[in-house]
C-alpha positions as CSV (number, residue, x, y, z in Angstrom):
1,M,10.4,4.8,-22.0
2,K,10.3,4.0,-18.3
3,L,7.7,1.5,-17.3
4,K,5.9,1.9,-14.0
5,Y,5.2,-1.4,-12.4
6,K,2.1,-2.0,-10.4
7,N,2.1,-4.4,-7.4
8,L,-1.0,-6.0,-5.8
9,V,-0.6,-6.4,-2.1
10,T,-3.3,-8.6,-0.6
11,G,-4.2,-8.0,3.0
12,G,-2.3,-4.8,2.5
13,L,-3.6,-3.0,5.7
14,G,-2.2,-5.7,8.0
15,F,1.1,-5.2,9.8
16,I,3.5,-7.0,7.5
17,A,1.8,-6.2,4.2
18,S,1.5,-2.5,5.1
19,H,5.2,-2.3,5.7
20,T,5.8,-4.1,2.5
21,A,3.6,-1.6,0.7
22,L,5.5,1.2,2.2
23,E,8.8,-0.2,0.9
24,L,7.4,-0.8,-2.5
25,I,6.1,2.8,-2.7
26,N,9.5,4.1,-1.5
27,L,11.2,2.1,-4.3
28,G,8.9,3.8,-6.9
29,Y,6.4,1.1,-7.5
30,E,2.7,1.8,-7.8
31,V,0.8,-0.2,-5.2
32,V,-2.8,-1.5,-5.2
33,I,-4.0,-2.8,-1.8
34,V,-6.8,-5.3,-1.5
35,D,-8.1,-6.0,2.1
36,D,-11.4,-6.9,3.6
37,I,-10.4,-5.0,6.8
38,S,-11.3,-8.0,9.0
39,N,-8.0,-7.9,10.9
40,S,-6.9,-4.3,10.2
41,Q,-8.1,-0.7,10.2
42,L,-8.8,1.7,7.4
43,F,-6.8,4.5,8.9
44,I,-3.6,2.6,7.9
45,L,-4.2,4.1,4.4
46,D,-3.9,7.6,5.8
47,S,-0.7,6.5,7.7
48,I,0.8,5.2,4.4
49,K,0.0,8.5,2.7
50,K,1.5,10.5,5.6
51,I,4.8,8.6,5.4
52,T,5.1,8.4,1.6
53,S,3.0,11.3,0.3
54,T,1.3,8.7,-1.9
55,R,-2.1,7.1,-1.2
56,P,-2.2,3.7,-2.7
57,K,-5.3,2.5,-4.6
58,F,-7.5,0.5,-2.3
59,L,-10.1,-2.2,-3.1
């Protein structure tokens, strides 16, 4: 049985963390993003989905 690992990316809509989330998704990991959107924009979630065809869970 293959396990699917989940990764929590805090501040995940920021520049560095969003690129990290992209790479994790491309490697097959499930990503959960937590961000208060104080230094980022919500449209980054749509950009991640556009690039990876996967929309990460967002809190």
